[in-house]
C-alpha positions as CSV (number, residue, x, y, z in Angstrom):
1,M,118.8,82.3,91.8
2,V,117.3,85.8,91.4
3,Y,113.7,86.7,90.5
4,Q,113.1,90.4,89.6
5,F,109.8,92.1,89.7
6,F,108.5,95.5,88.5
7,P,106.6,97.2,91.4
8,I,102.9,97.5,91.0
9,V,101.6,101.0,91.6
10,T,98.5,101.0,93.9
11,I,95.8,103.1,92.3
12,G,93.1,104.9,94.1
13,L,92.4,105.4,97.8
14,M,92.1,102.6,100.3
15,P,90.1,101.0,101.8
16,T,89.5,99.8,98.2
17,P,91.0,96.3,98.3
18,R,93.9,95.2,96.1
19,T,93.3,92.5,93.5
20,S,96.9,91.7,92.5
21,G,98.3,88.2,92.7
22,T,100.0,88.9,95.9
23,A,97.0,90.3,97.7
24,L,95.1,88.6,100.5
25,P,91.6,87.4,99.6
26,L,89.2,90.4,99.5
27,Y,87.2,89.4,102.5
28,L,90.4,89.1,104.6
29,Q,91.6,92.5,103.4
30,I,88.4,94.0,104.6
31,S,88.4,92.1,108.0
32,E,92.0,93.0,108.5
33,A,91.4,96.7,107.7
34,L,88.5,96.8,110.2
35,T,90.6,94.9,112.9
36,R,93.4,97.5,112.6
37,E,90.8,100.3,112.8
38,I,89.5,98.7,116.1
39,A,93.1,98.3,117.4
40,A,93.9,102.0,116.7
41,G,90.8,103.1,118.6
42,R,89.1,104.5,115.5
43,L,86.2,102.1,115.9
44,A,85.1,102.0,119.5
45,D,83.4,99.3,121.5
46,G,79.6,99.4,120.9
47,E,79.9,101.5,117.8
48,R,77.5,100.6,115.0
49,L,79.0,100.1,111.6
50,A,77.5,101.7,108.5
51,P,74.8,99.7,106.7
52,E,76.2,96.7,104.8
53,R,75.5,98.1,101.3
54,Q,77.2,101.3,102.2
55,L,80.2,99.5,103.6
56,A,80.4,97.3,100.5
57,Q,80.4,100.4,98.3
58,T,83.1,102.0,100.5
59,Y,85.4,98.9,100.1
60,G,84.5,98.5,96.4
61,T,83.1,95.0,96.8
62,T,79.9,93.1,96.9
63,V,77.6,92.7,99.8
64,R,78.3,89.0,99.8
65,T,82.1,89.5,100.1
66,L,81.5,92.1,102.8
67,R,79.3,89.7,104.8
68,K,82.1,87.1,104.6
69,A,84.5,89.7,106.1
70,L,82.0,90.6,108.9
71,S,81.6,86.8,109.6
72,E,85.4,86.6,110.2
73,L,85.1,89.5,112.8
74,E,82.1,87.8,114.4
75,K,84.0,84.5,114.8
76,Q,86.8,86.4,116.5
77,G,84.5,88.1,118.9
78,M,85.0,91.5,117.5
79,L,81.5,92.0,116.0
80,E,78.0,91.5,117.2
81,R,75.4,91.2,114.5
82,I,71.9,92.1,115.7
83,Q,69.0,91.2,113.4
84,G,67.1,94.3,112.4
85,S,69.5,96.6,114.2
86,G,73.0,96.4,112.6
87,N,76.6,95.3,113.2
88,Y,78.2,96.5,116.4
89,I,81.9,96.6,117.4
90,R,82.9,94.5,120.4
91,T,86.5,95.0,121.4
92,T,88.5,92.3,123.1
93,Q,91.7,92.3,125.1
94,T,93.6,90.6,122.3
95,L,92.7,91.3,118.6
96,P,93.5,88.2,116.4
97,S,94.9,89.5,113.1
98,V,97.0,88.4,110.1
99,Y,99.0,91.6,110.8
100,S,99.1,91.4,114.6
101,M,102.9,91.7,114.5
102,F,103.0,94.5,111.9
103,R,103.8,97.5,114.1
104,L,103.6,100.4,111.5
105,E,100.5,102.5,111.4
106,L,99.4,105.7,109.7
107,P,99.9,108.8,111.9
108,N,96.2,108.9,112.7
109,G,96.2,105.1,113.3
110,G,95.4,101.9,111.4
111,G,95.9,101.4,107.7
112,L,95.8,98.1,105.8
113,P,99.3,96.8,105.1
114,T,100.0,95.7,101.5
115,A,103.3,95.1,99.6
116,D,104.9,95.0,96.2
117,V,107.6,92.4,95.8
118,L,110.8,94.0,94.3
119,S,112.9,90.8,94.2
120,V,113.3,87.3,95.6
121,T,116.9,85.9,95.7
122,E,118.3,82.6,97.0
123,C,121.8,83.2,98.2
124,D,124.4,82.7,101.0
125,K,123.8,84.7,104.1
126,P,126.1,87.8,104.2
127,A,128.4,88.3,107.1
128,D,126.7,91.4,108.4
129,L,123.5,89.5,109.4
130,P,123.0,88.2,112.9
131,Q,122.9,84.4,113.5
132,F,119.5,82.8,112.7
133,G,118.4,79.4,111.5
134,T,120.4,76.4,110.7
135,S,121.6,76.9,107.1
136,A,124.3,79.0,105.5
137,Q,121.8,80.0,102.8
138,A,118.6,82.0,102.9
139,T,115.9,83.5,100.7
140,R,116.1,87.3,100.5
141,I,112.8,89.1,99.8
142,R,112.8,92.8,99.1
143,R,109.5,94.7,99.2
144,L,107.9,98.1,99.0
145,R,105.3,98.5,101.8
146,Y,102.0,100.5,101.8
147,L,99.5,101.4,104.4
148,D,96.3,101.9,102.4
149,S,97.5,103.7,99.3
150,T,100.4,105.4,101.1
151,I,104.0,104.2,100.5
152,I,105.6,104.0,103.9
153,A,108.6,101.7,103.9
154,V,111.0,99.4,102.1
155,E,111.9,96.1,103.7
156,E,114.3,93.2,103.3
157,I,113.4,89.8,104.8
158,W,115.9,86.9,105.1
159,L,114.2,83.5,105.6
160,D,116.5,80.6,106.6
161,A,116.8,78.0,103.8
162,G,116.1,75.3,106.3
163,A,112.6,76.6,106.7
164,G,111.7,75.8,103.2
165,R,111.9,77.1,99.7
166,V,109.8,80.2,98.7
167,D,107.5,79.9,95.8
168,V,107.3,83.4,94.3
169,T,104.0,82.6,92.6
170,Q,102.3,81.9,96.0
171,L,103.7,84.9,98.0
172,S,101.0,87.1,99.6
173,D,101.0,90.5,101.3
174,S,101.3,88.7,104.6
175,L,104.5,86.6,104.7
176,Y,103.6,85.2,108.1
177,R,100.4,83.8,106.6
178,Y,102.4,82.4,103.6
179,Y,104.7,80.7,106.1
180,R,101.8,79.1,107.9
181,L,99.8,78.0,104.8
182,Q,102.6,77.1,102.4
183,L,105.7,76.2,104.5
184,G,103.9,74.7,107.5
185,F,105.3,76.8,110.3
186,W,104.1,79.9,112.1
187,I,105.9,82.9,113.7
188,S,105.2,82.7,117.4
189,R,107.2,85.6,118.6
190,A,109.5,88.4,117.4
191,E,112.1,90.8,118.8
192,D,112.3,94.3,117.4
193,R,115.0,96.9,117.7
194,V,114.0,100.3,116.5
195,S,116.5,103.1,115.6
196,L,117.5,105.3,112.7
197,A,119.4,104.3,109.5
198,P,120.0,105.5,105.9
199,V,117.7,104.3,103.1
200,P,119.5,101.5,101.2
201,D,120.8,102.1,97.7
202,W,118.4,99.4,96.3
203,A,115.3,101.3,97.4
204,P,113.1,102.0,94.3
205,A,112.4,105.6,93.1
206,L,108.8,105.1,94.2
207,F,109.9,105.2,97.8
208,T,109.3,108.5,99.5
209,K,112.9,109.2,100.5
210,P,116.1,108.9,98.3
211,P,118.9,106.4,99.2
212,G,121.1,107.8,102.0
213,T,118.4,109.7,103.7
214,T,118.0,109.0,107.5
215,V,114.7,107.3,108.3
216,G,113.2,105.1,110.9
217,Y,114.7,101.6,111.0
218,I,113.5,98.3,112.5
219,E,115.6,95.1,112.9
220,R,113.5,92.0,113.7
221,L,114.4,88.5,114.6
222,S,111.4,86.1,114.4
223,W,111.0,82.7,116.0
224,A,108.8,79.7,115.0
225,Q,108.7,76.5,116.9
226,D,112.5,76.0,117.2
227,L,114.8,77.6,119.7
228,A,116.8,79.5,117.0
229,P,115.1,82.4,115.1
230,V,114.1,81.4,111.6
231,E,113.9,84.9,110.0
232,F,115.7,88.2,110.1
233,S,114.3,91.4,108.6
234,R,115.1,95.0,108.4
235,T,112.6,97.8,107.5
236,W,113.3,101.4,106.6
237,F,110.2,103.6,107.1
238,D,109.3,107.2,106.5
239,T,108.6,108.7,109.9
240,E,106.5,111.4,108.2
241,K,104.2,108.8,106.7
242,A,104.1,106.1,109.4
243,L,104.7,105.5,113.1
244,Y,106.0,102.4,115.0
245,V,103.2,101.5,117.5
246,Q,103.5,98.8,120.2
247,R,100.3,98.4,122.3
248,L,100.4,96.7,125.7
249,T,97.3,94.9,127.0
């Protein structure tokens, strides 16, 4: 079974949140954007954020939604809210994040990951994939990836059919969050292999490099609660637009 989608062009400059059907809730988009800014060192420990009304204007949202995002950061220990003074960054050794396993960043750090779904296909696993899961079938998801408003990658995700059936109407920018909320499992660890490879022939014209061009390449096996990996993915990224970053703490 094949579902085809026309890619949605992201308009405007981030950090303006996305409002498409695949986007995370606005408050999570804002908290994730701030988390990645902290992880990249662009927001330092003890730094005071801009006033809430100004921040809400920056993110194109209401003060109420912004405060919900800040409450998320506060619950995670990344923000201290001092009455009459402001909101202050508090860095921790580990930064909990929806995108904690997303390793691509803008050259100057950070950037909120978003995605346009290109197609979702239920099919047999091709012979060129490594072994993963328990089924001979899988769901293949192809996406165009952004950091803020910048197109940075195309990716192909293969989810083992034994993990559950993908509902295309419920997919969100974060597949790992979708797995947890809709399929009842979570990705606990992943193994990345980074190299170079040519852009695949299915890449859309919106991607920054034409098919056949050599770009950065990531192969990933992801594990949930079972011994065997449940997902395999491959990502082709433009090294002029994004960098692969792995932080050790």
